[in-house]
TORSEBA-949363 format. One record per residue: residue in one letter; x, y, z of N, C-alpha, C in turn. Coordinates in steps of 0.02 Angstrom, whole numbers, plus 50000, padded with zeros to 5 digits. Layout:
REM TORSEBA-949363
AXYZXYZXYZ ...
REM end
This chain:
REM TORSEBA-949363
M500494993649999500064999849992500375006349986 T500355012049962500535017249964500645020750034 G501395022050043501405025650113501545022250156 D501685015850147501855009050213502555009950235 L503095011950184503695014350214503685020450245 Q503365025550218503415031050266503095030350337 R502545026050347502205024550410502655020350454 Q503005015850422503555011750463504155015350497 L504385019750445505055024750458504785028450514 G504085031750518503855035450572503855031750639 A503545024650632503615022850698504305021050724 R504735019150670505365016950687505665023550736 I505685029350698505835034850727505475035850794 R504815035650806504575036750885504825032350922 E505065024350907505305020150955505825022050965 L506335023550925506975026950934506965032050995 R506565037350972506595043151010506345040651089 Q505835037851090505465036251156506125032851207 S506485026851165507025022951199507515026251218 R507705033651201508145038151221507845042851258 G507205044651283506925047351324506915053851306 L506765056151247506735061851205506055062051193 S505695068751215505125071051192505075074051123 Q504595073851094504505077051017504675083351022 E504625088151081504845095251076505715095051076 K506065089651110506635091051124506885088451055 L506795082951029506925080650959506975086650907 A506345090250908506205094350865506705100250869 E506815102050937507285109350941507975105950924 Q508235100750944508845099850910508895099650834 L508395097250802508325096650731508125105150697 G508005109450749507735116950715507045115650689 N506535110850707505965109550676505455113150736 H504855111250708504325110950768504065105050779 R503845104350852503625097350880503055094750841 T502645099750802502095096350768502315092850693 Y502945095750671503285091350612503495085750634 I503735084150696504025077750725503285072150724 G502875074150748502375072050775502105069450686 A502035072250651501805071350582502285066050550 I503005066550557503385061950539503145055650571 E503045055450631503005049350683502315045450636 R501915049750626501245045750609501225044150545 G501875046950500501895044250441501455048750383 E501345054450416501085060450373501495064550324 R502265063850342502625068750294503165064650267 N503295067550206503685063650157504385067750172 M504945064550202505475068550222505985067450161 S506445071750177507085072050125507565067950153 V508075066250111508615063150125508945065650195 Q509045072850182509345077150230509025076750298 V508405076850301507875075750362507975068850385 I508145063150349508345056550376508915057550401 E509395059750380510185059650405510145063550473 G509895069850460509865074450537509505070350599 L508875066750572508635061850628509095056250654 A509435052850602509945046450630510385050750666 E510705056750647511155058850689510875059450750 Q510525064550757510135065450836509905059250881 L509755055150845509385049050873510205044050892 G510645046350861511335042250864511285034550852 V511125034750774510965028950747511245029150686 H511405023950631511415024950565510955024750515 T510875028050459510195029950430509945022950406 D510365017750400510095010050387509575008550453 D509885010650501509465007950567508755011550574 L508705016850544508065019350536507515015250494 L507945015450431507665011050376507385004150387 C507755000350438507574992450452507374992750523 S506694990050532506564987950615507034982250619 R507114979650686507514974050701506924968750739 G507104963550739506784957950761507054957150841 P506814952250871507084951850938507824950650949 H508084946850889508754944350893509214948750857 G508944954550835509484960850791509334958650721 D508934954050697508954953750627508384957550595 S508404958850543507854962150511507134958250505 E506604961550520505954958050511505834956850446 
REM end
């Protein structure tokens, strides 16, 4: 279905943000964006540029491929 990757990426960003104890406000501040923008990303409503994805990965302390690949319980891709 169209938009599935966008929604999966948003859910992965939410998961990583929460696991690091960051609020949407704090992550948005670090990226120079507004909280509502982060919320829209996490809900899969925003189509992000590569630059935004790179910035999110940097702020979350992961490689970009870690954003694009969800991990199973044993660290393997689902």
